[in-house]
N, C-alpha and C positions, 0 to 999 in steps of 0.2 A: 597875964593870962592864967586861968586856973587850970588845974589838972584835966578837967573834962573837956576844954576847948583844944581842938587840934587844927592844925593847918592842913590844907590838901596836900596829898603827896605830889612829888614832882610828875609822876606818871598821870595823875588825875589833871594836873595843870596842862600838860602836853595834849592829853586826850581832848580837854576842853578847848584848847586853842586850835587843835586840828578840826574839831567839829565847827567852830566858828568860821574857819577858812572854807570848809566844804559848804556851808550854808550860803556864803557870799560868792561862790563859784557857779556861774550860770553856764550851762552847755546848750540845752535846746528845750523848747516848749512849743506846744501847739498854741496857736493864737488865732484870734478872729480879726479880720480887717475891719477897721472903723472907717476908713477913708483911703482912697487911692488917688495918686496925682500921675496921670499917664504921661505928662510932659517930663517929669523927673524920674518916673518909674520907682516911686517910693510910697510906702504905705504907712498909715498910723495903726498900730496893732496892739490889741489887748490880750495879754498872756491868759490862757485858759487853765492853768494849774496854780493853785495857791502855794505860797512858800511857807514852810514851817519855821516859826520864830521860837527859840528856846526861852523858857521863863526860869526865874531863879529857883522855883521849886523843883526843877527838872522836867516839867511838863512842856508841851508845845502849844502855841496858838497858831492857827492858820491865817494867813494874811494875803490879801489880793496884791498881785504885782502891779506896778503902775503901767499906764499906757506908754508904749514905746513909739515915739514919733519919728517920722521920716526914715523908715526902715527900707534899705534898697531891696527891691524884688529881683530875684534871680530868675531870669527867663532863659531857657535853653538857647545858646548862642555860640556859633563858631564860624569863623571865616566871614563871609557875607551873609550866612543863613541864621535865622532866628525863628522862634515861636513865641508869640505872646498873645494873651487872651484878655477878655474883659473882666478884670478883677473888680469885684463889686463889695460894698459894705455887707458883712455876714459871711463872706467867703472865709474859709479857714487856710491857714498856712503853717509851715514848720518854721518857727524862729530858730535860727542857728546862730549861736553866739561865737563870734571870732575870738581868739585868744588875745589879740591886740586891736587897737583902733585902726580902722581902715579908711578913715575920712581923708587924710592926706593922700593915701594911695589913689583913692576914687577921684580926687580933683586934679591929679597929676596926669602924666602920660603913660602910667602903668609900670614904671621902673621902681626899683627898690627904694623905699623912703623910711624915715623914722616915724614911729607912731607919735601923734601929737598929744594924745591922751595916755597917761602912764598906767591907768587902771587895767587889770587883767580880768578876762571872762566877765566883763560888764555887760549888762542889757543894752547899753548905748552902742555896743559894737555888733549888734544883731543884724542879719540878713534874713529875708523871708523867702521861702521856697514854696510856691503854690502846689496845692494838691492833696494835702493831708486832710482827711475827714474821718469822723467817727463811723463805726461799722453801720449804724443805722442810716447812713447816708451814702452807702455803697452804690456804685454805678450799676444801673440795670442792663446796660448793653456792652459791658466790658466783655472782652472775648479772650479765651485761653489760647486761641490759635491766630486770629486775625488781628490786624492793626486797625483800630477804630478812630476816626477823627470826627468830631461834631459835637452836637448838643444831645445829651442823653435823653431828652424829651422831645427832640425835634429832628432835624436834618442831620444824617450821619453818612459817612463814607466808610466802608469796610473793605479792607484789602486782604485777600487770603494769600497764604504761601504759594498757592498754584497760580496766582496772577489774576484770579477773578476779582472783579471790582463790583461792589454793591452799593448803590446810592438809595438811602431810605429817606 
């Protein structure tokens, strides 16, 4: 090695390793539903934010994330009550990435299980929460005071705190 060549410092190596770990850690992404299977309540989802990939020269290239298949859809559900809707291709969801694989837990009885897949924060561990949309697609009939159920462009039921009920 010549006098001009230098090795990276220990700090630079640790920083690079930490950056690589952060880039492989997925937490949440907006995503578009490509298809939905009502029988299994799972959706194939396309993440809508690109991932930055570091290059040897220190720059970054933006790369599309892959389609995430068979993502469990989280519908509000407690006791015997639930809410579910017509999830269609083009709808958007929040992909929330679980820390560990939930596959074995989902196929079991709901008790504590070991993860089958040892990867952490991997896109394969995502669930979808319907309802996340860009500002340009805000609901026209959302209310600051009433609870509104229905189709934003069609039939709606509005319930006021006073108990008044309006059907549109």
